[in-house]
BAFIKE-266848 format. One record per residue (C-alpha): residue number from 0; x, y, z. Coordinates in steps of 0.25 Angstrom, whole numbers, plus 5000, padded with zeros to 4 digits. Layout:
   nr    c1    c2    c3
  NUM     X     Y     Z
...
//
This chain:
   nr    c1    c2    c3
    0  4996  4888  5002
    1  4995  4873  5007
    2  4988  4868  4995
    3  4998  4876  4985
    4  5011  4870  4994
    5  5005  4855  4993
    6  5004  4857  4977
    7  5019  4862  4977
    8  5023  4851  4986
    9  5020  4842  4973
   10  5033  4847  4968
   11  5041  4837  4977
   12  5037  4822  4975
   13  5036  4818  4989
   14  5027  4828  4991
   15  5019  4827  4980
   16  5004  4826  4984
   17  5005  4830  4996
   18  4991  4833  5002
   19  4987  4845  5009
   20  4981  4843  5022
   21  4972  4854  5028
   22  4969  4853  5043
   23  4954  4855  5046
   24  4951  4868  5053
   25  4939  4870  5061
   26  4934  4884  5067
   27  4925  4883  5078
   28  4915  4894  5080
   29  4923  4898  5092
   30  4935  4901  5083
   31  4944  4889  5088
   32  4950  4881  5077
   33  4952  4866  5075
   34  4961  4861  5067
   35  4962  4847  5062
   36  4973  4840  5053
   37  4965  4831  5042
   38  4975  4820  5042
   39  4986  4812  5049
   40  4999  4820  5051
   41  5006  4811  5059
   42  5022  4813  5057
   43  5019  4823  5045
   44  5027  4834  5040
   45  5016  4844  5041
   46  5016  4858  5033
   47  5005  4867  5038
   48  5003  4879  5029
   49  4997  4890  5036
   50  5001  4905  5032
   51  4997  4917  5040
   52  4983  4920  5032
   53  4972  4927  5038
   54  4958  4932  5032
   55  4964  4941  5021
   56  4970  4930  5015
   57  4960  4919  5017
   58  4951  4923  5006
   59  4965  4922  4997
   60  4965  4908  4998
   61  4966  4902  5014
   62  4960  4887  5014
   63  4949  4893  5004
   64  4943  4878  5003
   65  4942  4876  5017
   66  4938  4890  5023
   67  4926  4897  5019
   68  4926  4914  5016
   69  4920  4916  5030
   70  4930  4907  5037
   71  4941  4914  5029
   72  4936  4928  5032
   73  4939  4925  5048
   74  4952  4918  5046
   75  4962  4927  5054
   76  4978  4926  5054
   77  4976  4922  5070
   78  4966  4909  5066
   79  4975  4905  5055
   80  4986  4905  5065
   81  4978  4897  5076
   82  4975  4887  5065
   83  4989  4885  5061
   84  4994  4883  5075
   85  4981  4873  5078
   86  4985  4866  5065
   87  5000  4865  5070
   88  4996  4860  5083
   89  4986  4849  5076
   90  4997  4844  5067
   91  5007  4842  5079
   92  4995  4835  5087
   93  4993  4826  5074
   94  5008  4822  5075
   95  5013  4829  5063
   96  5028  4827  5062
   97  5033  4841  5057
   98  5025  4854  5056
   99  5029  4865  5047
  100  5021  4877  5047
  101  5020  4883  5033
  102  5017  4898  5035
  103  5020  4906  5022
  104  5015  4917  5029
  105  5021  4917  5043
  106  5011  4923  5053
  107  5014  4935  5060
  108  5025  4936  5051
  109  5028  4952  5053
  110  5027  4952  5069
  111  5043  4948  5069
  112  5048  4958  5079
  113  5045  4964  5092
  114  5043  4979  5085
  115  5037  4985  5097
  116  5034  4982  5112
  117  5025  4971  5116
  118  5023  4964  5104
  119  5023  4950  5099
  120  5034  4945  5090
  121  5021  4938  5084
  122  5029  4930  5072
  123  5037  4924  5083
  124  5025  4919  5091
  125  5020  4913  5078
  126  5032  4903  5076
  127  5031  4900  5091
  128  5015  4896  5090
  129  5018  4887  5077
  130  5029  4880  5085
  131  5021  4879  5098
  132  5010  4873  5089
  133  5019  4862  5085
  134  5024  4867  5071
  135  5038  4862  5069
  136  5043  4872  5056
  137  5037  4884  5050
  138  5038  4886  5033
  139  5037  4900  5029
  140  5039  4911  5020
  141  5047  4925  5021
  142  5045  4929  5034
  143  5045  4944  5037
  144  5058  4943  5046
  145  5068  4931  5046
  146  5067  4932  5060
  147  5054  4927  5062
  148  5061  4912  5059
  149  5067  4914  5071
  150  5054  4916  5079
  151  5050  4903  5075
  152  5053  4892  5085
  153  5054  4882  5074
  154  5060  4880  5059
  155  5056  4890  5050
  156  5057  4890  5036
  157  5057  4903  5030
  158  5053  4903  5012
  159  5057  4914  5003
  160  5045  4918  4994
  161  5053  4930  4988
  162  5060  4923  4978
  163  5047  4919  4972
  164  5041  4931  4971
  165  5056  4936  4965
  166  5052  4925  4955
  167  5040  4929  4952
  168  5045  4941  4948
  169  5057  4937  4939
  170  5047  4926  4931
  171  5036  4938  4930
  172  5043  4952  4928
  173  5054  4957  4921
  174  5061  4959  4934
  175  5072  4968  4925
  176  5061  4979  4926
  177  5059  4977  4943
  178  5065  4984  4955
  179  5064  4981  4969
  180  5061  4991  4979
  181  5062  4988  4994
  182  5051  4998  5000
  183  5060  4998  5014
  184  5073  4994  5020
  185  5065  4981  5024
  186  5062  4977  5011
  187  5076  4978  5006
  188  5079  4963  5010
  189  5067  4958  5001
  190  5069  4968  4991
  191  5083  4963  4989
  192  5079  4950  4988
  193  5069  4951  4975
  194  5080  4962  4969
  195  5090  4951  4969
  196  5081  4940  4964
  197  5077  4949  4953
  198  5090  4956  4950
  199  5083  4970  4951
  200  5087  4983  4958
  201  5083  4986  4973
  202  5078  5000  4978
  203  5074  5002  4993
  204  5065  5013  4999
  205  5070  5021  5010
  206  5058  5021  5020
  207  5058  5030  5032
  208  5047  5033  5042
  209  5049  5047  5046
  210  5040  5046  5058
  211  5034  5036  5067
  212  5020  5040  5063
  213  5024  5039  5048
  214  5024  5030  5037
  215  5037  5027  5030
  216  5042  5036  5020
  217  5050  5031  5008
  218  5062  5041  5006
  219  5070  5035  4995
  220  5071  5024  4986
  221  5086  5018  4988
  222  5089  5013  4973
  223  5078  5020  4966
  224  5085  5021  4953
  225  5087  5007  4952
  226  5072  5003  4952
  227  5066  5017  4946
  228  5063  5012  4932
  229  5059  4997  4937
  230  5046  4990  4940
  231  5047  4991  4955
  232  5044  4979  4965
  233  5042  4979  4980
  234  5045  4966  4988
  235  5039  4963  5002
  236  5036  4951  5011
  237  5023  4954  5014
  238  5012  4963  5012
  239  5000  4967  5022
  240  4993  4979  5019
  241  5000  4985  5007
  242  5001  4997  5015
  243  5016  5000  5015
  244  5017  4994  5002
  245  5008  5004  4995
  246  5013  5015  5003
  247  5028  5012  4998
  248  5022  5010  4983
  249  5015  5023  4983
  250  5028  5030  4988
  251  5037  5025  4979
  252  5028  5029  4967
  253  5026  5043  4973
  254  5039  5046  4979
  255  5048  5039  4970
  256  5042  5036  4956
  257  5043  5021  4959
  258  5030  5012  4956
  259  5030  4999  4962
  260  5026  4987  4952
  261  5027  4974  4960
  262  5024  4972  4975
  263  5028  4959  4981
  264  5026  4951  4994
  265  5029  4938  5000
  266  5017  4937  5009
  267  5004  4943  5003
  268  4998  4948  5018
  269  4989  4958  5009
  270  4979  4964  5019
  271  4967  4971  5014
  272  4969  4978  5001
  273  4985  4977  5001
  274  4984  4971  4987
  275  4976  4981  4982
  276  4984  4993  4988
  277  4997  4988  4981
  278  4991  4987  4968
  279  4985  5000  4968
  280  4998  5007  4970
  281  5001  5002  4956
  282  5009  4991  4959
  283  5008  4981  4947
  284  5009  4967  4954
  285  5010  4961  4968
  286  5017  4947  4969
  287  5016  4940  4982
  288  5015  4925  4987
  289  5005  4916  4993
  290  5010  4914  5008
  291  4997  4921  5011
  292  4984  4919  5002
  293  4987  4931  4992
  294  4976  4937  4984
  295  4972  4932  4971
  296  4984  4934  4961
  297  4981  4943  4950
  298  4988  4951  4938
  299  4993  4960  4950
  300  4996  4951  4962
  301  5004  4938  4960
  302  5006  4927  4971
  303  5019  4919  4970
  304  5015  4906  4977
  305  5025  4900  4988
  306  5019  4887  4989
  307  5030  4881  4981
  308  5041  4887  4989
  309  5034  4882  5002
  310  5031  4868  4996
  311  5047  4867  4993
  312  5050  4871  5007
  313  5040  4861  5013
  314  5046  4850  5005
  315  5061  4854  5009
  316  5055  4854  5024
  317  5049  4841  5023
  318  5059  4834  5016
  319  5070  4840  5025
  320  5076  4848  5015
  321  5082  4863  5015
  322  5073  4874  5014
  323  5084  4882  5011
  324  5086  4877  4996
  325  5071  4882  4993
  326  5077  4894  4992
  327  5088  4891  4982
  328  5075  4885  4973
  329  5065  4896  4974
  330  5064  4899  4959
  331  5059  4886  4957
  332  5047  4887  4968
  333  5041  4899  4961
  334  5029  4895  4957
  335  5022  4900  4944
  336  5007  4902  4939
  337  5008  4890  4929
  338  5014  4880  4940
  339  4999  4874  4945
  340  4992  4880  4932
//
């Protein structure tokens, strides 16, 4: 992702040709880490790109030029986070002027509330650790819940990748044939974003859990007549195992005669065989982004890059311009497959 962002920064004259500085990471036999910054950063405005990846994503592109397959197989999220904190501390010790952590996928983003006794609100802890290590700012994409911005004890900018995905649909499909479906009440907000941007109808599943030990059941689909003869698209912020998504797709097809054509998410966590599980339900295409290293794109999986969006935010932060104005220009930040061919 760092290489992609540097390439996109070339669209700004004052940042054209900006080199990518990669820290040198040594893993000792006792599993300790050593991070050395390869050049002087004294007084520099540093943007440290490190997403919350693990071994699942390493094979899809985490530093493939520097990390052997054996090392990638051992990569864990915990080691990734520790490397991030040690690097921030090294940058602070090297007298960097300002340190911005660019975390396209924020670590422990789903642990955003105390939903049972004696548990940690780990998303809050992640922000506190970054601050204690020496970070001055965080730049991220589509947090699971807005309150996480309040957990981070420093400036935090959240970018929105949903307009980029909506633009992909608008450019590549006949959106007049598409209908958006929210699989539960929690998906209404994101579903509304796409329904409004694509100017298509929105339906909502009435999903209820009859007993505590049962999976939720789709009792009805509110607005089903609006989408019945359309190609149905489901949008989410992230997909983990795909279990909940595949159960919903099967229930919609079997119980309501609604086959799902498209599934989309911002963050492709995709643990295990999540992609295969979703495609086996009859879904025609999955659309996601590269906030995490995604599986190889093919005719049934497309990856919309957020590198240009992050580059625009980095430029505006570095030049003390408004980050908010990026939201009004996001259509121009859509990256086509031919842009770098």
